[in-house]
C-alpha positions as CSV (number, residue, x, y, z in Angstrom):
1,M,-2.1,5.3,-5.5
2,V,-5.2,4.4,-3.5
3,R,-7.6,1.5,-3.7
4,T,-10.4,0.5,-1.5
5,L,-12.5,-2.7,-1.4
6,E,-15.0,-3.6,1.3
7,G,-13.7,-1.0,3.7
8,L,-10.0,-2.0,3.3
9,T,-7.8,0.7,1.8
10,L,-4.3,0.6,0.5
11,D,-2.7,4.0,0.0
12,Y,0.8,4.5,-1.3
13,H,2.1,8.0,-2.1
14,I,5.3,10.0,-2.4
15,V,6.2,12.7,0.1
16,P,8.7,15.0,-1.8
17,G,11.9,15.4,0.1
18,D,10.9,12.7,2.7
19,Y,10.1,9.0,2.9
20,D,7.2,7.6,0.9
21,I,4.0,6.5,2.9
22,M,2.2,3.3,2.6
23,Q,-0.9,3.0,4.8
24,V,-3.4,0.1,5.1
25,S,-6.7,1.0,6.9
26,V,-9.8,-1.0,7.7
27,K,-13.1,0.6,8.4
28,P,-15.1,0.1,10.5
29,C,-12.5,-1.7,12.7
30,G,-11.2,1.0,15.0
31,S,-12.6,2.7,17.9
32,G,-15.6,4.8,17.1
33,D,-15.5,6.3,13.6
34,D,-11.7,5.9,13.4
35,P,-10.5,3.1,11.2
36,W,-7.7,0.7,12.3
37,Y,-4.6,1.5,10.3
38,M,-0.9,0.7,9.9
39,K,1.3,3.4,8.4
40,D,4.9,2.8,7.1
41,S,7.5,5.4,6.1
42,L,9.6,3.7,3.4
43,S,11.9,4.3,0.5
44,P,11.6,1.5,-2.1
45,P,15.1,0.3,-2.9
46,G,16.2,-1.0,-6.3
47,E,17.7,0.1,-9.5
48,T,14.7,-1.1,-11.6
49,S,11.0,-0.6,-11.4
50,A,10.6,-4.3,-10.9
51,E,12.8,-4.3,-7.8
52,R,11.0,-1.3,-6.3
53,L,7.6,-3.0,-7.1
54,A,8.7,-6.2,-5.5
55,F,9.6,-4.3,-2.3
56,L,6.3,-2.5,-2.3
57,R,4.2,-5.6,-2.9
58,K,6.1,-7.4,0.0
59,N,5.4,-4.5,2.3
60,A,1.7,-4.3,1.3
61,L,1.2,-8.0,1.9
62,E,2.8,-7.7,5.4
63,D,0.5,-4.8,6.2
64,L,-2.5,-6.7,4.9
65,H,-1.5,-9.7,7.0
66,N,-1.4,-7.4,10.1
67,A,-4.8,-6.0,9.2
68,R,-6.2,-9.5,9.1
69,L,-4.8,-10.2,12.6
70,N,-6.5,-7.1,13.9
71,C,-9.8,-6.9,11.9
72,P,-12.3,-9.1,10.4
73,I,-11.7,-8.9,6.6
74,S,-13.0,-11.1,3.7
75,E,-11.1,-14.1,2.6
76,G,-9.0,-13.5,-0.5
77,I,-9.3,-9.7,-0.3
78,E,-5.6,-9.3,-0.4
79,D,-5.4,-10.7,-3.9
80,R,-8.4,-8.7,-5.1
81,L,-6.9,-5.5,-3.6
82,L,-3.5,-6.1,-5.2
83,D,-5.0,-7.1,-8.6
84,G,-3.7,-4.5,-11.0
85,F,-1.1,-3.1,-8.5
86,D,1.8,-3.9,-10.9
87,A,0.3,-2.0,-13.8
88,A,-0.8,0.9,-11.6
89,Y,2.7,1.2,-10.1
90,A,4.3,1.2,-13.6
91,Q,2.0,4.2,-14.5
92,F,2.7,5.8,-11.1
93,E,6.5,5.7,-11.8
94,K,5.9,7.2,-15.3
95,L,3.9,10.1,-13.8
96,N,6.1,10.6,-10.8
97,P,9.8,10.9,-11.6
98,D,10.6,11.1,-7.9
99,A,9.5,7.5,-7.5
100,Q,12.6,6.4,-9.4
101,T,15.1,8.4,-7.4
102,H,13.9,7.7,-3.8
């Protein structure tokens, strides 16, 4: 799952046999052409999709907060970036059985 708005990207994906990856990057906020980013290896805990989703949203909001501390980003972009995240994650779990067993 990847979404980009105004140079801010949220990327969450499964790495089979390993931890999942969530990365927030902001372009152009790094040195040169490289964007600033924060990358987490994680395994969403929980027996239900709602529990895993809550964990991922919390993690995404923490990373977006850190992005704001390090880069100039638009007010309210966190809400706009996460708009539709719940529905997208529900579809993501349906298409990726590994998401339910991590």
